[in-house]
N, C-alpha and C positions, 0 to 999 in steps of 0.2 A: 780796451784799449782806449783810444781817445776818439773824439767826435770829428776829427779832421776829415775833410772829404776824401783825401787820398786813402785813408784807412777804410772808408766805406767802399771804395773801388776795389781795394785789395780783398776785402771780405766778400765781395761779389764774385771774385775770380775763382776761388777754390770750388764752390759748388758748380760753376760753369765748366771747370776742367773735369770734375768727376762725372758730370752728365754729358760731357762732350758737346756743350751748347755753343756751337761756332758763332751764332749770331750775337750772343752776349759777349763772348771773347773778342769778337771783331769790334764791338762797341767799347771795350775796355782798353784794348791795345791800339797804338797807332799802326798804320799800314806798314811802316818801315821798322817795326819793333826789332830791337837787337836783344837777344837772350844769350847770356853768358853763363854756362854751367861749369862749375869748378868742383873737383873732388877726385875720386879715384880715376886713374888714367883712362879707363874705358868710357867714362862718362863726361870727360872734359871736352868742351867745345863751344863754339859760337854758332848761333842759329838765327836766321833772319825770318822775320814775319811770323804771323800766327801759325802758318804751316810748319815752319822750322821749330817753333816752340812746342807745338803739339807732337811733332815727330820725336823730339828729344824726350818729352815727358811720356809719350806713348810707349817708348822702349821699356820704361819702368813698369807700366801697367801690363804690357804684353808679357814681360818676364815673370811677373808675379801673378798672372791670371786675374788681375784686379784686386788682389788682396793687399790693399794699401789703406792705411788709416793716418789721418793728420790731426794733430792737436795744436792749435795756435797758442803759443805761450805768451806772446805780446806782439803788438803792432802799434807803431807810432808814425804820425805824419807831421811834416813841417814844410812850408813853402812848396817847392816842386819835388819833394822827396817823401818816401815812406821806407820804413825798415820793419822787418818781421822776423820772428824767431819761432820755429815750430819743432815739434817732436813728431817724427814719422816712424811708423811701424810697418814693415813690409813682411809679407809671408810668402814662402815659396817651398814646395815639396817638403812640408813639415818643418822647415827652418824659419827662423825669425831674424830680421835685421832691424835694429833700432838706430835712428839717426837724429841728431839735433841739427837742423838746417837753418841757415841764415839767408835772408833775402834783402836786397837793396833795390828800390824802385826809383827811377827818375821819370817824372811826369812832364808832359807837354800839355798844358791846359788840364783837362780832367782825365787824360788817358795816359797809360803807361807806355813810354817810348823806349825805355831801356831797363833791363832787369838782370841782376846778378844773383845766381843761386850758388851758395857754398854748401856742399854736401858734407855733413859732419860725422858720417860713419867712419869707423876705423877701416883703413884701406884693406888690411888683411881679412877682416870679417866680411867686408863687401865682396872681395874676390871669392871667398869660400861660399858665400850666399848665392852668388850668381853662377858659380861653376856648375 
C-alpha cells in the first residue's frame, strides 16, 4: 500500500487482533475509541473502547471457531485518515462466507480514535451462514 504512518498502524492492528494482543491494541487505539460496525442487522452497532471493539469482533471469531482469513486488498493513508479494503473468508460448520469489507479510520496523533467497518457480505448469505 503506501508508506504513510497510518498505514503502518493499520497493518499492525490485524495481527494484534488475531493474536488477541491487548497491549498492542491499547497502543494502537485511543482510550475512547469509537467503533462503528455496519452490515447485516445482527452485526450493526456502535462500540466504545478496545473492549467494545474486541467484543464485536470476538462475536465473529466465536461463531466461526476462529476460521477467519483476511487478505488486505489495499490500504492508504493521508493526514489524519486511513482507508482499507479487505477480502474476508469465514468458515463455519462446513460453510463458507466471503465478504469484501471497507474500513475508514480517523486518527488522533498516531492512534486510531474512530473506526468504521462496512461488512460487504450479501445479507441473505450472511444470515444463512450464521443460522
